[in-house]
CHARMM internal coordinates of N, CA and C (Angstrom, degrees):
IC EDIT
DIST 1 N 1 CA 1.4546
DIST 1 CA 1 C 1.5222
ANGL 1 N 1 CA 1 C 108.72
DIST 1 C 2 N 1.3198
ANGL 1 CA 1 C 2 N 117.34
DIHE 1 N 1 CA 1 C 2 N 131.53
DIST 2 N 2 CA 1.4578
ANGL 1 C 2 N 2 CA 121.14
DIHE 1 CA 1 C 2 N 2 CA -179.14
DIST 2 CA 2 C 1.5190
ANGL 2 N 2 CA 2 C 110.29
DIHE 1 C 2 N 2 CA 2 C -99.12
DIST 2 C 3 N 1.2995
ANGL 2 CA 2 C 3 N 114.72
DIHE 2 N 2 CA 2 C 3 N 149.11
DIST 3 N 3 CA 1.4623
ANGL 2 C 3 N 3 CA 120.87
DIHE 2 CA 2 C 3 N 3 CA 179.77
DIST 3 CA 3 C 1.5353
ANGL 3 N 3 CA 3 C 109.95
DIHE 2 C 3 N 3 CA 3 C -84.94
DIST 3 C 4 N 1.3305
ANGL 3 CA 3 C 4 N 116.49
DIHE 3 N 3 CA 3 C 4 N 141.14
DIST 4 N 4 CA 1.4705
ANGL 3 C 4 N 4 CA 120.65
DIHE 3 CA 3 C 4 N 4 CA 177.37
DIST 4 CA 4 C 1.5237
ANGL 4 N 4 CA 4 C 110.99
DIHE 3 C 4 N 4 CA 4 C -95.24
DIST 4 C 5 N 1.3332
ANGL 4 CA 4 C 5 N 117.12
DIHE 4 N 4 CA 4 C 5 N -1.87
DIST 5 N 5 CA 1.4620
ANGL 4 C 5 N 5 CA 121.17
DIHE 4 CA 4 C 5 N 5 CA 179.80
DIST 5 CA 5 C 1.5286
ANGL 5 N 5 CA 5 C 108.76
DIHE 4 C 5 N 5 CA 5 C -73.04
DIST 5 C 6 N 1.3466
ANGL 5 CA 5 C 6 N 117.71
DIHE 5 N 5 CA 5 C 6 N 129.24
DIST 6 N 6 CA 1.4620
ANGL 5 C 6 N 6 CA 119.41
DIHE 5 CA 5 C 6 N 6 CA -179.49
DIST 6 CA 6 C 1.5186
ANGL 6 N 6 CA 6 C 111.16
DIHE 5 C 6 N 6 CA 6 C -67.93
DIST 6 C 7 N 1.3024
ANGL 6 CA 6 C 7 N 115.72
DIHE 6 N 6 CA 6 C 7 N 150.90
DIST 7 N 7 CA 1.4555
ANGL 6 C 7 N 7 CA 121.62
DIHE 6 CA 6 C 7 N 7 CA 177.86
DIST 7 CA 7 C 1.5220
ANGL 7 N 7 CA 7 C 108.85
DIHE 6 C 7 N 7 CA 7 C -66.42
DIST 7 C 8 N 1.3347
ANGL 7 CA 7 C 8 N 116.94
DIHE 7 N 7 CA 7 C 8 N 140.93
DIST 8 N 8 CA 1.4573
ANGL 7 C 8 N 8 CA 120.26
DIHE 7 CA 7 C 8 N 8 CA 178.85
DIST 8 CA 8 C 1.5236
ANGL 8 N 8 CA 8 C 110.52
DIHE 7 C 8 N 8 CA 8 C -67.47
DIST 8 C 9 N 1.3082
ANGL 8 CA 8 C 9 N 117.75
DIHE 8 N 8 CA 8 C 9 N -22.10
DIST 9 N 9 CA 1.4568
ANGL 8 C 9 N 9 CA 120.61
DIHE 8 CA 8 C 9 N 9 CA 177.51
DIST 9 CA 9 C 1.5280
ANGL 9 N 9 CA 9 C 110.89
DIHE 8 C 9 N 9 CA 9 C -71.21
DIST 9 C 10 N 1.3211
ANGL 9 CA 9 C 10 N 118.43
DIHE 9 N 9 CA 9 C 10 N -25.00
DIST 10 N 10 CA 1.4566
ANGL 9 C 10 N 10 CA 121.87
DIHE 9 CA 9 C 10 N 10 CA -178.57
DIST 10 CA 10 C 1.5306
ANGL 10 N 10 CA 10 C 111.85
DIHE 9 C 10 N 10 CA 10 C -78.69
DIST 10 C 11 N 1.3259
ANGL 10 CA 10 C 11 N 116.70
DIHE 10 N 10 CA 10 C 11 N -16.20
DIST 11 N 11 CA 1.4645
ANGL 10 C 11 N 11 CA 120.32
DIHE 10 CA 10 C 11 N 11 CA -178.09
DIST 11 CA 11 C 1.5221
ANGL 11 N 11 CA 11 C 110.04
DIHE 10 C 11 N 11 CA 11 C -89.06
DIST 11 C 12 N 1.3240
ANGL 11 CA 11 C 12 N 116.10
DIHE 11 N 11 CA 11 C 12 N 134.73
DIST 12 N 12 CA 1.4600
ANGL 11 C 12 N 12 CA 119.57
DIHE 11 CA 11 C 12 N 12 CA 175.86
DIST 12 CA 12 C 1.5208
ANGL 12 N 12 CA 12 C 109.16
DIHE 11 C 12 N 12 CA 12 C -86.09
DIST 12 C 13 N 1.3162
ANGL 12 CA 12 C 13 N 115.05
DIHE 12 N 12 CA 12 C 13 N 162.72
DIST 13 N 13 CA 1.4587
ANGL 12 C 13 N 13 CA 121.02
DIHE 12 CA 12 C 13 N 13 CA 179.05
DIST 13 CA 13 C 1.5286
ANGL 13 N 13 CA 13 C 109.08
DIHE 12 C 13 N 13 CA 13 C -63.51
DIST 13 C 14 N 1.3168
ANGL 13 CA 13 C 14 N 116.63
DIHE 13 N 13 CA 13 C 14 N 131.41
DIST 14 N 14 CA 1.4587
ANGL 13 C 14 N 14 CA 122.49
DIHE 13 CA 13 C 14 N 14 CA -177.64
DIST 14 CA 14 C 1.5241
ANGL 14 N 14 CA 14 C 111.70
DIHE 13 C 14 N 14 CA 14 C -55.50
DIST 14 C 15 N 1.3144
ANGL 14 CA 14 C 15 N 116.74
DIHE 14 N 14 CA 14 C 15 N -37.77
DIST 15 N 15 CA 1.4642
ANGL 14 C 15 N 15 CA 120.95
DIHE 14 CA 14 C 15 N 15 CA -176.15
DIST 15 CA 15 C 1.5268
ANGL 15 N 15 CA 15 C 113.02
DIHE 14 C 15 N 15 CA 15 C -73.03
DIST 15 C 16 N 1.3148
ANGL 15 CA 15 C 16 N 117.92
DIHE 15 N 15 CA 15 C 16 N -1.73
DIST 16 N 16 CA 1.4613
ANGL 15 C 16 N 16 CA 121.70
DIHE 15 CA 15 C 16 N 16 CA 176.15
DIST 16 CA 16 C 1.5251
ANGL 16 N 16 CA 16 C 111.35
DIHE 15 C 16 N 16 CA 16 C -88.81
DIST 16 C 17 N 1.3145
ANGL 16 CA 16 C 17 N 117.82
DIHE 16 N 16 CA 16 C 17 N -5.58
DIST 17 N 17 CA 1.4571
ANGL 16 C 17 N 17 CA 121.69
DIHE 16 CA 16 C 17 N 17 CA -175.79
DIST 17 CA 17 C 1.5331
ANGL 17 N 17 CA 17 C 111.11
DIHE 16 C 17 N 17 CA 17 C -97.51
DIST 17 C 18 N 1.3342
ANGL 17 CA 17 C 18 N 116.07
DIHE 17 N 17 CA 17 C 18 N 132.10
DIST 18 N 18 CA 1.4605
ANGL 17 C 18 N 18 CA 121.02
DIHE 17 CA 17 C 18 N 18 CA 179.12
DIST 18 CA 18 C 1.5278
ANGL 18 N 18 CA 18 C 111.09
DIHE 17 C 18 N 18 CA 18 C -60.16
DIST 18 C 19 N 1.3301
ANGL 18 CA 18 C 19 N 117.27
DIHE 18 N 18 CA 18 C 19 N -36.81
DIST 19 N 19 CA 1.4615
ANGL 18 C 19 N 19 CA 120.65
DIHE 18 CA 18 C 19 N 19 CA 179.55
DIST 19 CA 19 C 1.5208
ANGL 19 N 19 CA 19 C 112.59
DIHE 18 C 19 N 19 CA 19 C -59.69
DIST 19 C 20 N 1.3279
ANGL 19 CA 19 C 20 N 116.93
DIHE 19 N 19 CA 19 C 20 N -37.70
DIST 20 N 20 CA 1.4588
ANGL 19 C 20 N 20 CA 121.21
DIHE 19 CA 19 C 20 N 20 CA 177.42
DIST 20 CA 20 C 1.5270
ANGL 20 N 20 CA 20 C 110.00
DIHE 19 C 20 N 20 CA 20 C -60.57
DIST 20 C 21 N 1.3295
ANGL 20 CA 20 C 21 N 116.55
DIHE 20 N 20 CA 20 C 21 N -47.22
DIST 21 N 21 CA 1.4620
ANGL 20 C 21 N 21 CA 120.73
DIHE 20 CA 20 C 21 N 21 CA -177.30
DIST 21 CA 21 C 1.5162
ANGL 21 N 21 CA 21 C 112.14
DIHE 20 C 21 N 21 CA 21 C -70.73
DIST 21 C 22 N 1.3231
ANGL 21 CA 21 C 22 N 117.48
DIHE 21 N 21 CA 21 C 22 N -35.85
DIST 22 N 22 CA 1.4695
ANGL 21 C 22 N 22 CA 119.53
DIHE 21 CA 21 C 22 N 22 CA 176.20
DIST 22 CA 22 C 1.5214
ANGL 22 N 22 CA 22 C 110.41
DIHE 21 C 22 N 22 CA 22 C -62.29
DIST 22 C 23 N 1.3211
ANGL 22 CA 22 C 23 N 116.05
DIHE 22 N 22 CA 22 C 23 N -43.98
DIST 23 N 23 CA 1.4701
ANGL 22 C 23 N 23 CA 120.02
DIHE 22 CA 22 C 23 N 23 CA 178.77
DIST 23 CA 23 C 1.5239
ANGL 23 N 23 CA 23 C 111.00
DIHE 22 C 23 N 23 CA 23 C -66.31
DIST 23 C 24 N 1.3229
ANGL 23 CA 23 C 24 N 116.78
DIHE 23 N 23 CA 23 C 24 N -40.46
DIST 24 N 24 CA 1.4587
ANGL 23 C 24 N 24 CA 122.79
DIHE 23 CA 23 C 24 N 24 CA 179.30
DIST 24 CA 24 C 1.5304
ANGL 24 N 24 CA 24 C 110.34
DIHE 23 C 24 N 24 CA 24 C -59.03
DIST 24 C 25 N 1.3354
ANGL 24 CA 24 C 25 N 117.29
DIHE 24 N 24 CA 24 C 25 N -49.94
DIST 25 N 25 CA 1.4599
ANGL 24 C 25 N 25 CA 122.08
DIHE 24 CA 24 C 25 N 25 CA 179.91
DIST 25 CA 25 C 1.5285
ANGL 25 N 25 CA 25 C 110.44
DIHE 24 C 25 N 25 CA 25 C -65.18
DIST 25 C 26 N 1.3303
ANGL 25 CA 25 C 26 N 116.72
DIHE 25 N 25 CA 25 C 26 N -43.22
DIST 26 N 26 CA 1.4658
ANGL 25 C 26 N 26 CA 120.58
DIHE 25 CA 25 C 26 N 26 CA 178.98
DIST 26 CA 26 C 1.5254
ANGL 26 N 26 CA 26 C 111.06
DIHE 25 C 26 N 26 CA 26 C -58.40
DIST 26 C 27 N 1.3212
ANGL 26 CA 26 C 27 N 116.77
DIHE 26 N 26 CA 26 C 27 N -44.98
DIST 27 N 27 CA 1.4695
ANGL 26 C 27 N 27 CA 120.29
DIHE 26 CA 26 C 27 N 27 CA 179.10
DIST 27 CA 27 C 1.5231
ANGL 27 N 27 CA 27 C 111.28
DIHE 26 C 27 N 27 CA 27 C -61.39
DIST 27 C 28 N 1.3243
ANGL 27 CA 27 C 28 N 116.94
DIHE 27 N 27 CA 27 C 28 N -43.34
DIST 28 N 28 CA 1.4599
ANGL 27 C 28 N 28 CA 119.66
DIHE 27 CA 27 C 28 N 28 CA -178.99
DIST 28 CA 28 C 1.5272
ANGL 28 N 28 CA 28 C 111.92
DIHE 27 C 28 N 28 CA 28 C -67.04
DIST 28 C 29 N 1.3077
ANGL 28 CA 28 C 29 N 117.77
DIHE 28 N 28 CA 28 C 29 N -40.34
DIST 29 N 29 CA 1.4645
ANGL 28 C 29 N 29 CA 121.14
DIHE 28 CA 28 C 29 N 29 CA 177.88
DIST 29 CA 29 C 1.5275
ANGL 29 N 29 CA 29 C 109.75
DIHE 28 C 29 N 29 CA 29 C -64.57
DIST 29 C 30 N 1.3363
ANGL 29 CA 29 C 30 N 116.65
DIHE 29 N 29 CA 29 C 30 N -44.51
DIST 30 N 30 CA 1.4679
ANGL 29 C 30 N 30 CA 120.77
DIHE 29 CA 29 C 30 N 30 CA 179.81
DIST 30 CA 30 C 1.5222
ANGL 30 N 30 CA 30 C 111.49
DIHE 29 C 30 N 30 CA 30 C -60.90
DIST 30 C 31 N 1.3258
ANGL 30 CA 30 C 31 N 116.66
DIHE 30 N 30 CA 30 C 31 N -44.36
DIST 31 N 31 CA 1.4683
ANGL 30 C 31 N 31 CA 120.00
DIHE 30 CA 30 C 31 N 31 CA -179.47
DIST 31 CA 31 C 1.5272
ANGL 31 N 31 CA 31 C 111.27
DIHE 30 C 31 N 31 CA 31 C -67.61
DIST 31 C 32 N 1.3298
ANGL 31 CA 31 C 32 N 117.30
DIHE 31 N 31 CA 31 C 32 N -39.02
DIST 32 N 32 CA 1.4652
ANGL 31 C 32 N 32 CA 120.04
DIHE 31 CA 31 C 32 N 32 CA 178.02
DIST 32 CA 32 C 1.5251
ANGL 32 N 32 CA 32 C 110.58
DIHE 31 C 32 N 32 CA 32 C -64.11
DIST 32 C 33 N 1.3300
ANGL 32 CA 32 C 33 N 116.61
DIHE 32 N 32 CA 32 C 33 N -40.99
DIST 33 N 33 CA 1.4648
ANGL 32 C 33 N 33 CA 121.21
DIHE 32 CA 32 C 33 N 33 CA 178.23
DIST 33 CA 33 C 1.5269
ANGL 33 N 33 CA 33 C 110.15
DIHE 32 C 33 N 33 CA 33 C -62.78
DIST 33 C 34 N 1.3287
ANGL 33 CA 33 C 34 N 116.85
DIHE 33 N 33 CA 33 C 34 N -44.98
DIST 34 N 34 CA 1.4642
ANGL 33 C 34 N 34 CA 121.03
DIHE 33 CA 33 C 34 N 34 CA 179.95
DIST 34 CA 34 C 1.5305
ANGL 34 N 34 CA 34 C 110.98
DIHE 33 C 34 N 34 CA 34 C -62.40
DIST 34 C 35 N 1.3382
ANGL 34 CA 34 C 35 N 117.23
DIHE 34 N 34 CA 34 C 35 N -42.17
DIST 35 N 35 CA 1.4687
ANGL 34 C 35 N 35 CA 120.46
DIHE 34 CA 34 C 35 N 35 CA 178.44
DIST 35 CA 35 C 1.5262
ANGL 35 N 35 CA 35 C 111.08
DIHE 34 C 35 N 35 CA 35 C -63.42
DIST 35 C 36 N 1.3256
ANGL 35 CA 35 C 36 N 116.51
DIHE 35 N 35 CA 35 C 36 N -41.65
DIST 36 N 36 CA 1.4678
ANGL 35 C 36 N 36 CA 120.24
DIHE 35 CA 35 C 36 N 36 CA 179.84
DIST 36 CA 36 C 1.5257
ANGL 36 N 36 CA 36 C 110.44
DIHE 35 C 36 N 36 CA 36 C -63.74
DIST 36 C 37 N 1.3204
ANGL 36 CA 36 C 37 N 116.68
DIHE 36 N 36 CA 36 C 37 N -42.59
DIST 37 N 37 CA 1.4630
ANGL 36 C 37 N 37 CA 119.94
DIHE 36 CA 36 C 37 N 37 CA 177.92
DIST 37 CA 37 C 1.5201
ANGL 37 N 37 CA 37 C 111.58
DIHE 36 C 37 N 37 CA 37 C -63.15
DIST 37 C 38 N 1.3370
ANGL 37 CA 37 C 38 N 116.83
DIHE 37 N 37 CA 37 C 38 N -44.00
DIST 38 N 38 CA 1.4691
ANGL 37 C 38 N 38 CA 119.95
DIHE 37 CA 37 C 38 N 38 CA -178.33
DIST 38 CA 38 C 1.5174
ANGL 38 N 38 CA 38 C 111.99
DIHE 37 C 38 N 38 CA 38 C -61.68
DIST 38 C 39 N 1.3383
ANGL 38 CA 38 C 39 N 117.15
DIHE 38 N 38 CA 38 C 39 N -30.17
DIST 39 N 39 CA 1.4678
ANGL 38 C 39 N 39 CA 118.93
DIHE 38 CA 38 C 39 N 39 CA 177.42
DIST 39 CA 39 C 1.5293
ANGL 39 N 39 CA 39 C 110.64
DIHE 38 C 39 N 39 CA 39 C -66.17
DIST 39 C 40 N 1.3381
ANGL 39 CA 39 C 40 N 115.85
DIHE 39 N 39 CA 39 C 40 N -18.63
DIST 40 N 40 CA 1.4696
ANGL 39 C 40 N 40 CA 121.26
DIHE 39 CA 39 C 40 N 40 CA 175.78
DIST 40 CA 40 C 1.5235
ANGL 40 N 40 CA 40 C 111.37
DIHE 39 C 40 N 40 CA 40 C -97.91
DIST 40 C 41 N 1.3237
ANGL 40 CA 40 C 41 N 117.14
DIHE 40 N 40 CA 40 C 41 N -1.30
DIST 41 N 41 CA 1.4548
ANGL 40 C 41 N 41 CA 120.96
DIHE 40 CA 40 C 41 N 41 CA 179.73
DIST 41 CA 41 C 1.5187
ANGL 41 N 41 CA 41 C 113.73
DIHE 40 C 41 N 41 CA 41 C 82.30
DIST 41 C 42 N 1.3301
ANGL 41 CA 41 C 42 N 117.43
DIHE 41 N 41 CA 41 C 42 N 21.16
DIST 42 N 42 CA 1.4654
ANGL 41 C 42 N 42 CA 122.11
DIHE 41 CA 41 C 42 N 42 CA -178.60
DIST 42 CA 42 C 1.5197
ANGL 42 N 42 CA 42 C 109.18
DIHE 41 C 42 N 42 CA 42 C -122.03
DIST 42 C 43 N 1.3182
ANGL 42 CA 42 C 43 N 117.37
DIHE 42 N 42 CA 42 C 43 N 136.25
DIST 43 N 43 CA 1.4591
ANGL 42 C 43 N 43 CA 121.05
DIHE 42 CA 42 C 43 N 43 CA 175.19
DIST 43 CA 43 C 1.5306
ANGL 43 N 43 CA 43 C 109.44
DIHE 42 C 43 N 43 CA 43 C -87.62
DIST 43 C 44 N 1.3161
ANGL 43 CA 43 C 44 N 116.39
DIHE 43 N 43 CA 43 C 44 N 166.63
DIST 44 N 44 CA 1.4653
ANGL 43 C 44 N 44 CA 120.57
DIHE 43 CA 43 C 44 N 44 CA 177.44
DIST 44 CA 44 C 1.5262
ANGL 44 N 44 CA 44 C 109.89
DIHE 43 C 44 N 44 CA 44 C -61.25
DIST 44 C 45 N 1.3208
ANGL 44 CA 44 C 45 N 117.61
DIHE 44 N 44 CA 44 C 45 N -42.02
DIST 45 N 45 CA 1.4668
ANGL 44 C 45 N 45 CA 121.23
DIHE 44 CA 44 C 45 N 45 CA 179.68
DIST 45 CA 45 C 1.5298
ANGL 45 N 45 CA 45 C 110.74
DIHE 44 C 45 N 45 CA 45 C -61.71
DIST 45 C 46 N 1.3179
ANGL 45 CA 45 C 46 N 116.83
DIHE 45 N 45 CA 45 C 46 N -42.06
DIST 46 N 46 CA 1.4633
ANGL 45 C 46 N 46 CA 120.09
DIHE 45 CA 45 C 46 N 46 CA 178.37
DIST 46 CA 46 C 1.5282
ANGL 46 N 46 CA 46 C 110.61
DIHE 45 C 46 N 46 CA 46 C -66.14
DIST 46 C 47 N 1.3331
ANGL 46 CA 46 C 47 N 117.21
DIHE 46 N 46 CA 46 C 47 N -39.57
DIST 47 N 47 CA 1.4625
ANGL 46 C 47 N 47 CA 120.95
DIHE 46 CA 46 C 47 N 47 CA 178.25
DIST 47 CA 47 C 1.5200
ANGL 47 N 47 CA 47 C 111.01
DIHE 46 C 47 N 47 CA 47 C -61.46
DIST 47 C 48 N 1.3366
ANGL 47 CA 47 C 48 N 116.84
DIHE 47 N 47 CA 47 C 48 N -40.84
DIST 48 N 48 CA 1.4662
ANGL 47 C 48 N 48 CA 120.74
DIHE 47 CA 47 C 48 N 48 CA 179.55
DIST 48 CA 48 C 1.5231
ANGL 48 N 48 CA 48 C 110.10
DIHE 47 C 48 N 48 CA 48 C -59.31
DIST 48 C 49 N 1.3247
ANGL 48 CA 48 C 49 N 117.04
DIHE 48 N 48 CA 48 C 49 N -44.14
DIST 49 N 49 CA 1.4657
ANGL 48 C 49 N 49 CA 120.72
DIHE 48 CA 48 C 49 N 49 CA 179.62
DIST 49 CA 49 C 1.5243
ANGL 49 N 49 CA 49 C 110.02
DIHE 48 C 49 N 49 CA 49 C -65.88
DIST 49 C 50 N 1.3225
ANGL 49 CA 49 C 50 N 116.79
DIHE 49 N 49 CA 49 C 50 N -45.37
DIST 50 N 50 CA 1.4643
ANGL 49 C 50 N 50 CA 119.81
DIHE 49 CA 49 C 50 N 50 CA 179.67
DIST 50 CA 50 C 1.5249
ANGL 50 N 50 CA 50 C 111.14
DIHE 49 C 50 N 50 CA 50 C -62.46
DIST 50 C 51 N 1.3252
ANGL 50 CA 50 C 51 N 116.84
DIHE 50 N 50 CA 50 C 51 N -40.27
DIST 51 N 51 CA 1.4646
ANGL 50 C 51 N 51 CA 120.67
DIHE 50 CA 50 C 51 N 51 CA 179.36
DIST 51 CA 51 C 1.5206
ANGL 51 N 51 CA 51 C 111.15
DIHE 50 C 51 N 51 CA 51 C -65.89
DIST 51 C 52 N 1.3203
ANGL 51 CA 51 C 52 N 116.56
DIHE 51 N 51 CA 51 C 52 N -37.46
DIST 52 N 52 CA 1.4656
ANGL 51 C 52 N 52 CA 121.14
DIHE 51 CA 51 C 52 N 52 CA 178.52
DIST 52 CA 52 C 1.5240
ANGL 52 N 52 CA 52 C 110.72
DIHE 51 C 52 N 52 CA 52 C -66.29
DIST 52 C 53 N 1.3208
ANGL 52 CA 52 C 53 N 116.56
DIHE 52 N 52 CA 52 C 53 N -32.78
DIST 53 N 53 CA 1.4650
ANGL 52 C 53 N 53 CA 120.76
DIHE 52 CA 52 C 53 N 53 CA -178.97
DIST 53 CA 53 C 1.5241
ANGL 53 N 53 CA 53 C 112.48
DIHE 52 C 53 N 53 CA 53 C -80.87
DIST 53 C 54 N 1.3142
ANGL 53 CA 53 C 54 N 116.93
DIHE 53 N 53 CA 53 C 54 N -23.68
DIST 54 N 54 CA 1.4686
ANGL 53 C 54 N 54 CA 121.57
DIHE 53 CA 53 C 54 N 54 CA -174.23
DIST 54 CA 54 C 1.5290
ANGL 54 N 54 CA 54 C 111.41
DIHE 53 C 54 N 54 CA 54 C -58.58
DIST 54 C 55 N 1.3108
ANGL 54 CA 54 C 55 N 115.65
DIHE 54 N 54 CA 54 C 55 N 129.39
DIST 55 N 55 CA 1.4484
ANGL 54 C 55 N 55 CA 121.34
DIHE 54 CA 54 C 55 N 55 CA 175.55
DIST 55 CA 55 C 1.5210
ANGL 55 N 55 CA 55 C 115.38
DIHE 54 C 55 N 55 CA 55 C 76.45
DIST 55 C 56 N 1.3076
ANGL 55 CA 55 C 56 N 116.93
DIHE 55 N 55 CA 55 C 56 N 7.63
DIST 56 N 56 CA 1.4686
ANGL 55 C 56 N 56 CA 120.14
DIHE 55 CA 55 C 56 N 56 CA 178.62
DIST 56 CA 56 C 1.5164
ANGL 56 N 56 CA 56 C 110.02
DIHE 55 C 56 N 56 CA 56 C -102.09
DIST 56 C 57 N 1.3203
ANGL 56 CA 56 C 57 N 114.66
DIHE 56 N 56 CA 56 C 57 N 161.29
DIST 57 N 57 CA 1.4568
ANGL 56 C 57 N 57 CA 119.67
DIHE 56 CA 56 C 57 N 57 CA 173.47
DIST 57 CA 57 C 1.5226
ANGL 57 N 57 CA 57 C 108.83
DIHE 56 C 57 N 57 CA 57 C -70.65
DIST 57 C 58 N 1.3117
ANGL 57 CA 57 C 58 N 115.87
DIHE 57 N 57 CA 57 C 58 N 166.97
DIST 58 N 58 CA 1.4665
ANGL 57 C 58 N 58 CA 119.62
DIHE 57 CA 57 C 58 N 58 CA 176.81
DIST 58 CA 58 C 1.5183
ANGL 58 N 58 CA 58 C 109.89
DIHE 57 C 58 N 58 CA 58 C -57.42
DIST 58 C 59 N 1.3349
ANGL 58 CA 58 C 59 N 115.41
DIHE 58 N 58 CA 58 C 59 N 144.70
DIST 59 N 59 CA 1.4595
ANGL 58 C 59 N 59 CA 120.29
DIHE 58 CA 58 C 59 N 59 CA 178.09
DIST 59 CA 59 C 1.5207
ANGL 59 N 59 CA 59 C 108.75
DIHE 58 C 59 N 59 CA 59 C -151.27
DIST 59 C 60 N 1.3246
ANGL 59 CA 59 C 60 N 116.32
DIHE 59 N 59 CA 59 C 60 N 148.89
DIST 60 N 60 CA 1.4622
ANGL 59 C 60 N 60 CA 119.13
DIHE 59 CA 59 C 60 N 60 CA 176.75
DIST 60 CA 60 C 1.5275
ANGL 60 N 60 CA 60 C 109.89
DIHE 59 C 60 N 60 CA 60 C -72.04
DIST 60 C 61 N 1.3349
ANGL 60 CA 60 C 61 N 117.42
DIHE 60 N 60 CA 60 C 61 N 155.54
DIST 61 N 61 CA 1.4634
ANGL 60 C 61 N 61 CA 120.73
DIHE 60 CA 60 C 61 N 61 CA 179.28
DIST 61 CA 61 C 1.5317
ANGL 61 N 61 CA 61 C 113.50
DIHE 60 C 61 N 61 CA 61 C -55.49
DIST 61 C 62 N 1.3407
ANGL 61 CA 61 C 62 N 117.43
DIHE 61 N 61 CA 61 C 62 N -32.16
DIST 62 N 62 CA 1.4696
ANGL 61 C 62 N 62 CA 119.42
DIHE 61 CA 61 C 62 N 62 CA -179.43
DIST 62 CA 62 C 1.5192
ANGL 62 N 62 CA 62 C 111.46
DIHE 61 C 62 N 62 CA 62 C -63.93
DIST 62 C 63 N 1.3180
ANGL 62 CA 62 C 63 N 118.47
DIHE 62 N 62 CA 62 C 63 N -33.16
DIST 63 N 63 CA 1.4613
ANGL 62 C 63 N 63 CA 121.43
DIHE 62 CA 62 C 63 N 63 CA 178.05
DIST 63 CA 63 C 1.5307
ANGL 63 N 63 CA 63 C 109.34
DIHE 62 C 63 N 63 CA 63 C -74.36
DIST 63 C 64 N 1.3073
ANGL 63 CA 63 C 64 N 117.05
DIHE 63 N 63 CA 63 C 64 N -40.87
DIST 64 N 64 CA 1.4528
ANGL 63 C 64 N 64 CA 120.94
DIHE 63 CA 63 C 64 N 64 CA 178.43
DIST 64 CA 64 C 1.5232
ANGL 64 N 64 CA 64 C 112.04
DIHE 63 C 64 N 64 CA 64 C -62.24
DIST 64 C 65 N 1.3285
ANGL 64 CA 64 C 65 N 116.60
DIHE 64 N 64 CA 64 C 65 N -32.79
DIST 65 N 65 CA 1.4664
ANGL 64 C 65 N 65 CA 121.62
DIHE 64 CA 64 C 65 N 65 CA -176.97
DIST 65 CA 65 C 1.5359
ANGL 65 N 65 CA 65 C 112.91
DIHE 64 C 65 N 65 CA 65 C -73.05
DIST 65 C 66 N 1.3142
ANGL 65 CA 65 C 66 N 117.74
DIHE 65 N 65 CA 65 C 66 N -17.63
DIST 66 N 66 CA 1.4696
ANGL 65 C 66 N 66 CA 120.48
DIHE 65 CA 65 C 66 N 66 CA 179.82
DIST 66 CA 66 C 1.5215
ANGL 66 N 66 CA 66 C 108.22
DIHE 65 C 66 N 66 CA 66 C -72.92
DIST 66 C 67 N 1.3263
ANGL 66 CA 66 C 67 N 115.80
DIHE 66 N 66 CA 66 C 67 N 128.21
DIST 67 N 67 CA 1.4700
ANGL 66 C 67 N 67 CA 121.09
DIHE 66 CA 66 C 67 N 67 CA -178.34
DIST 67 CA 67 C 1.5286
ANGL 67 N 67 CA 67 C 109.80
DIHE 66 C 67 N 67 CA 67 C -63.72
DIST 67 C 68 N 1.3555
ANGL 67 CA 67 C 68 N 115.51
DIHE 67 N 67 CA 67 C 68 N 136.75
DIST 68 N 68 CA 1.4734
ANGL 67 C 68 N 68 CA 118.03
DIHE 67 CA 67 C 68 N 68 CA 177.61
DIST 68 CA 68 C 1.5238
ANGL 68 N 68 CA 68 C 110.59
DIHE 67 C 68 N 68 CA 68 C -66.03
DIST 68 C 69 N 1.2962
ANGL 68 CA 68 C 69 N 114.89
DIHE 68 N 68 CA 68 C 69 N 151.27
DIST 69 N 69 CA 1.4698
ANGL 68 C 69 N 69 CA 120.05
DIHE 68 CA 68 C 69 N 69 CA -179.43
DIST 69 CA 69 C 1.4964
ANGL 69 N 69 CA 69 C 111.18
DIHE 68 C 69 N 69 CA 69 C -88.07
END
COOR INIT
IC SEED 1 N 1 CA 1 C
IC BUILD
Protein backbone atom coordinates (compact mmCIF):
# COMPACT_ATOMS: atom_id res chain seq x y z
CA UNK A 1 0.00 0.00 0.00
CA UNK A 2 1.42 3.39 -0.96
CA UNK A 3 1.04 6.55 1.05
CA UNK A 4 -0.76 9.55 -0.50
CA UNK A 5 0.93 11.96 1.93
CA UNK A 6 3.37 14.23 0.05
CA UNK A 7 7.02 14.07 0.95
CA UNK A 8 8.13 16.85 3.29
CA UNK A 9 11.06 17.43 0.95
CA UNK A 10 8.63 18.38 -1.83
CA UNK A 11 7.12 21.19 0.25
CA UNK A 12 8.75 24.61 0.17
CA UNK A 13 9.12 26.77 3.25
CA UNK A 14 5.84 28.58 3.95
CA UNK A 15 7.64 31.88 4.48
CA UNK A 16 8.89 31.79 0.88
CA UNK A 17 5.36 32.35 -0.44
CA UNK A 18 4.05 35.86 -1.17
CA UNK A 19 0.56 34.77 -0.09
CA UNK A 20 1.86 33.96 3.40
CA UNK A 21 3.35 37.45 3.77
CA UNK A 22 0.30 39.20 2.34
CA UNK A 23 -1.90 37.40 4.86
CA UNK A 24 0.60 38.09 7.66
CA UNK A 25 0.63 41.85 6.94
CA UNK A 26 -3.15 41.94 6.47
CA UNK A 27 -3.69 40.29 9.85
CA UNK A 28 -1.35 42.72 11.59
CA UNK A 29 -2.95 45.77 9.98
CA UNK A 30 -6.44 44.49 10.85
CA UNK A 31 -5.50 43.85 14.48
CA UNK A 32 -3.80 47.24 14.81
CA UNK A 33 -6.90 48.94 13.38
CA UNK A 34 -9.16 47.04 15.78
CA UNK A 35 -6.97 47.97 18.77
CA UNK A 36 -6.97 51.64 17.74
CA UNK A 37 -10.75 51.63 17.43
CA UNK A 38 -11.22 49.93 20.80
CA UNK A 39 -9.19 52.68 22.47
CA UNK A 40 -12.00 54.96 21.26
CA UNK A 41 -14.68 52.56 22.47
CA UNK A 42 -15.74 51.49 18.96
CA UNK A 43 -15.63 47.99 17.48
CA UNK A 44 -14.76 47.27 13.85
CA UNK A 45 -18.40 46.31 13.18
CA UNK A 46 -19.61 49.59 14.66
CA UNK A 47 -17.04 51.53 12.60
CA UNK A 48 -18.27 49.85 9.41
CA UNK A 49 -21.82 51.01 10.13
CA UNK A 50 -20.68 54.52 11.03
CA UNK A 51 -18.53 54.71 7.90
CA UNK A 52 -21.45 53.55 5.75
CA UNK A 53 -23.62 56.28 7.25
CA UNK A 54 -21.02 59.04 6.88
CA UNK A 55 -21.96 61.68 4.35
CA UNK A 56 -25.37 60.21 3.58
CA UNK A 57 -28.78 61.71 4.05
CA UNK A 58 -30.91 60.51 6.94
CA UNK A 59 -32.19 56.97 6.50
CA UNK A 60 -34.17 54.50 8.57
CA UNK A 61 -32.28 51.53 10.05
CA UNK A 62 -34.09 49.16 7.66
CA UNK A 63 -32.47 50.89 4.68
CA UNK A 64 -29.06 50.86 6.34
CA UNK A 65 -29.40 47.12 7.01
CA UNK A 66 -29.75 46.30 3.30
CA UNK A 67 -26.41 45.06 1.97
CA UNK A 68 -24.83 47.38 -0.61
CA UNK A 69 -24.74 46.09 -4.15
